[in-house]
Each structure stands twice: as structure tokens, then as C-alpha cells.
Steps between C-alpha positions, in 0.01 A plus 500: 500500500390139461140506629488122489756482779278721715200273456497251791255274316778392265591247772215287365630496143682214336380226736434146371156455339374254766554768768250728326251215471541422871451872572169509312386174664595649840292812434202283400542271800544795738189670364307184581598482867142536621457242773784552747456874570143426609547153644466612864177683417368204301565264790337726760215657303407219258594183688436629853848440642586688818819711501699237693393217269568712191845591630581136573385402151718769341799374697453143373425631152841668492660169600328313214723679251830362631463123441383580149807717450738221607327254266500756219872564536579130462265460203635811326852354498390145417216553250535852366397856577228553241308179557501534879408868494216464251362183659503625858368848416219342301404284799520804731268697273266203465461487879383862498271440204321225696464737798299736281223242470480418871341812647566496877599134518736382772701330223635838387767529774626153403529601134679821597759287679531292182553819298782608733661157484503500119613863496792388714592242236488770230737759646832306505444403136429863409808632679718225348373596155593864564849388602529281189420779253720768660868546579674689780536814288126547442337339804452821697308652209304180434391457862418871518267463202311201641480672842349801324257269319374354826446845649328632188257211512449521874427873481187413299395160636385595852291789360311258276481247782338754732219553251458128441494419872199725546310433177604158367698298753518189282695704244779549750576134431400489132701815424808380688481167318449664160807720538703201614397299194577796273849553644577130453369510143756772427778283639387193304482690170807722528762336726661161448672273750810665649643223720869450414575166334766258617764626257451860614529401866822308431651803322391726785658276765843557339483879524576731793167685475320569829193308379689204352329162512580265789501121494311305764202554726364825634695435824822478297415833340428654841854426611630722221247776563479539878524877467185509291297355785661740745374772268153342505504513881574873483213539253278329759574798726412741218169318447431489873545878515317574173193304610439764767404745226206270426407393854622767743488815287117514477482445878748784548299729273186431702687558828624839380210625287201324658202467265708643215756222538358268234486783244854607591626146450333498158693812399825343620438195283424729206835674552664159507330380180558820301863524611566143391342557159667833420836462677580138416694581181685806642611307809624209290682743270669669798603185687591247232856633477558373856538135613169328576593429864589865557159594363322249726684643802401852393138382477521388864621845603202659323268251671646580841474877452141472386390268779656691788316817399165337578604473866500881527262611222190689612402682183427401141814651338735278702285193435518578127878554514557174689288307249691654209835402656420134561335477157831603342656222705237256372581586138876457542451184708256328265715548192842422644416218741371266232771607256763401757326170575475424128868580445609269784258209447648197319351466155433133572293569816307818423155364579599337830714790619226746413246305705724456804626858502143625469405277793778639719457867412122488453440356847523859622165570335308272733716548810477879468132555594517271803821663626367850432169435674667370816750784508232767458291340775801489734676831428307712248555612141796732570710213637381280214631744238830558679566125510381459141746768392779334700421169329532661157827674591642175643415309184645779285823480699515126436451550127765773507749256654417247229572765235833582668610136490371463145694810392822356644445177306442695177827691550697174552385358168 
């Protein structure tokens, strides 16, 4: 018996060297996410914001990311991935470093907005670089590894941040900035520029590959890739539903368990984090033999099954089971969604497409809490979870139809 074939972690072997560097940088960066998990508490307890003002600030803070992302996508294609990513991440970290010296100054919220803006510039360049250094055959494994890296880092970061918030608040900002600088130093030292040159784009344009380069503006490229933005709209529905696990799930736990609700929600998030860390490789190993769209549709089914259970759950075991189900969906979704987008994005427009697709699909993150809050106030948590489940199933059906049409095209070739 070949034991190597039984080891699911072999999915991470044989990837391009830059992928491993990006993985390590992602772990470092994720470990340093100190500020955002405690931002609401910092605003209310340190700066004296009321809940309504803090909520309004967080809403506008989430919007600050998107103009940066659109600018970053354009710059990544025009200037280069490495330069844009390193420059913008350095500015984002510098904004946090300055915050560490300001105590309880009212300038801090302004600098946090600046950090989010520059972080928005960084992400399209980072995703374009990942697309540049991978090919369709290894993208599922590569994205799975970086997804694991983020979760490994984030499993540690908030624990450190909790200690710092109580004992050394300024080090929330200093520590976040330090980790950001360190992750960028790794990229500067170990990864070169990956942006395709003109000759490579011209060769690509003559092929029949799904990510072949396209001549003309981003609007010209859109006309060839309308289906990709239909897919992004379906991912908006996934994000809209998923956001309820962050906003509505703690409210549901409190409604069911009373004073124990906060502690229960903490255990659910622990199940989520541990499942992602330990089941990431096995899930990738099990699903990579199937088309990426089929996997994304399957993820939506797992989401829907997990969410609907919360409408009827009254005891801990069912809450745990529901959380486990949608976490499996999260793993399959995270890996395959970006692999599909990478495979379908024109090589010549990777930065711009990444930014725009992230804008379309990511809008669900800031629409979700507002929609969930209104629905809970009007009809209660049970109705909220039934509709959330229906949203996930509807989006999964849409992705399933896309896979059916894609399969017919593959058979005609």
C-alpha cells in the first residue's frame, strides 16, 4: 500500500516556490491581525463612541477598502504586482504604526480608514501574483495552502490581541504594523516581479486557454467574460448568507442560550477554526478530482444545510453539527471559487478583474449585517436562517447550471 497516496497533505507538494513564500507571508500577516477584531471595543471603550456611532463608522470603514481595490487592480496591471503590493502594504502598516503613538487621539479613526484604503490597493496585486505563479492544474492546491495560512495566523492573532487590548493597547497597532512590515520583507527578499511581459501576453492571446490574454480595455475583456461576472453575482449571495454567521449567529446563540450565548458562540467559532485547519487538506484531496464549479455548487449545498439547522436548533449538539456543515462548505468554497476565477480571468487583466470581482462578490459582507438586522427585527431568527439557507441553495443552483453549460462546452471541443 502506498501510504503517500493516503496522506491528504500531499496536495501541498510540488507547488511553485513563490506560493510557499506567499503562504509564510500570509501566516505572518494573519498572526498580526490585532486591530480589527477589537476595533468595535477600541472605538467604544477607548474613544468613547456610542454603539450607533461605532456601527456607522464600521460601515464606512468597510467601504474605504473598495476604492483602494479598484485603484490597486489598475496599478497591478499597469505597473506590476510586486511593486504595488509592497508599496501599498508598507503604507498600510505605516498608518498603524503612527496610531501606536497617538494614544486616544481622534486622528486614529482617520488613519484606520487610510489603512483599509491601502489594504484595498494591496489585495488585487496579491491575487494577481498568485494567478501569475500558478496554472490551472495546481491552483486548487495553491489557494488551499494560502487559505490555510490565513487561518493558521488568524487562530493565533486574536488571542494575542485580546491580551494587548487589556495590557498594552498601543501594541495592537505596533504589533499589527510590525507583522505587516515583516510579511512584506519576505516578499521583497524572496519573490520577484511576476507580471507577464508583452511577448508573453501576445503568445497567450493566440492560444485557446481559458485565461488567454485579451486585447483592449477592461470593458472589451468583460464582453468576452460575461459569465465570470454572473458567477461573481452568485458569490455575492454566498457572501450575503455567510455574513450571518458573523452577525446573526451570536444573536441567535443569545436568544437560545441566554447568558451562555456568548460562550456558546465562542465554541462555535472554535469548531469553525479547528475544522478549517485540520480538514482543509482532506477536503481539497477529496474534491479536486471534480470540476471547480461543481465543487462551488456543492459548497452552497453544505452552506444551506448548515444554516437551516439554526432555525430549529435548541441544543448544543445541533448547533455544533450545523457549524461543522457550513464550515465544510466554507473550505470547499474558498479553495474552488478563487481557482475558478483565476482560471477564467484574462492574463492581461488579472489585477482589474480581481478588484472588480471582489467588489461585486464582497459587497455581500457589508450588506449582510444590515439585511440580517432588519430581518431579525421584523420576523425573528428562525425566519432569518430559513431565508439565509434558501439564498445559499438558490446560489448553488445557479452555479450548478453554470457547470452544466460549461460541461456541454467541454464535450463539444
